[in-house]
N, C-alpha and C positions, 0 to 999 in steps of 0.2 A: 770801686765799690759796686756790688751787684744790686740791680734794681729789685726792690722788694715785691713788685707785682709780677715777676716772671717766675715760671715754673723752673725748678732746679733739681738736678739729680743729687745723689748722696755726696758727690765730689764738688758740688757747688756750680757745676756747669749748667748753662741754660739748656733745658730739655723740655720740649712741649709735652704737657700732660693732658691737654684738652683733646677730646676726640676730634677727628677730622673726617670730612667726607672724601669721596674718591678723587676729588680735584684739589685736595689739600686745604680746603677752607675749614677754619675752626668751627666746631659746633659747641653748644653750651655744655659745661661740665655735667656729667651724668647722662648725656645723650649717647645712644648707640652710635658708634662710628667704626671706621675701619682700623684694624690694628696698625701700629707703627711698623715701619720696615726694620729689618735686622740691619744694623749699621756696622756689622763686622766687615773690615776691609777684606776684599776678595782679590784673587788674581784677575788679570784682564778678561780672559774668556768667561770666567764665572760671573764677573760684574756685568758683562754684556748679556749673558743668558738671564741673569736675575732681572736686569732692567727690561729686557724683552718680555719676560713673563709678567712683570708688572704692567707693561703697556698692553699686553694681551688681555689683562684683567680690567682694562679701562682706567688705569691709575697712572697717568703721565706725571703727576706731581711726585708720586712715590718713586717712579723710575728716575726722575731728576735727582731725588735724594740719594738713591743707590749709586748713581754716577758721580754725584758730588763726593761721596765717601772715597771713591777711587781717586778723584781729582785731588783731594786733600792728602792722599797717601802715596801717590804715584811718583816716579822719578820726574824731576824738573822738566826734562825734554818732552815728556808726554802730557804735560798739563794742557796745552791747547786742544789736544784730542778730547780729553775727558771734560774739559770746560765746554767745548763746542757741543759734545753729545748731551751734556746736562742742559745746555741752553736750548737745544732742539726740543727736549721734553718740556721745558718751561714754556716754549712757544706753543706746543700742543695744548698745554694746560690753559694758557691765555685764550687760545682759539675756542676751546670747549667752554670756557667761562664767558664767551661772547666779546672778548677784548681783541678785536681784529688788529688794531694799531699796535698793541703790545706784542701780539703774536708775530706780526710782520717784522717788527724791530728785532725780536729775539732770533728769528730765523736769519736775519742779516748778520747779527753779531756771531751767531754760530757758524755761519758761512765763512766769515773772516778767520775765525779760529781754526776751523777744519781745513780750509784751503791752505793756510800758512803751515799747518802740520803736514798736510799731504805733499807740500812742496819739498819736504825733506825726505830722508830715507827711513824714517821711523815706522814701526809696524802699525798696521791698522786692525790687526787681530781679526781678519776675515771680513771686515766691513768695507763695502764699496761706498765711500763717502759721498761721491757725486750722486749715486742713486738714493742714498739716505736723505740728502738735502733736497733732491727733487721730490721725493715722497713727502717730506715735511712741508715743502711749499704747496703741494697739491692739497694736503690736509688743512693747512692754514688758510689757503685761498678759498677753501670750501667748495 
């Protein structure tokens, strides 16, 4: 049974209707906020480009959401890649919110997923995962 206090779309799925700030924090109803992301599943390269654009706009939480869409729709063997990338963006979100402990934990979880994925022969779609993780650590460590 659906919780009565959650926003739902026309199909009854949970869907946040409250406006959010650039770090994904909910704002009061009626407040100006940033528009929600387009949750259309995209091919890998388009997903990466979309997430990068959101990061360039200072929206790591939205980038996480874009990567999560791919994670939920990708082939099983690619899940560690997309989950790890999404966790990197959550780590950046925590860092910007001032949660250093949460940020460090998420970078470590992401490292585990991305390293296990990189150990295989699966594609990284042009991403250098070691460089990406090093960059995330620098940003999280401030």
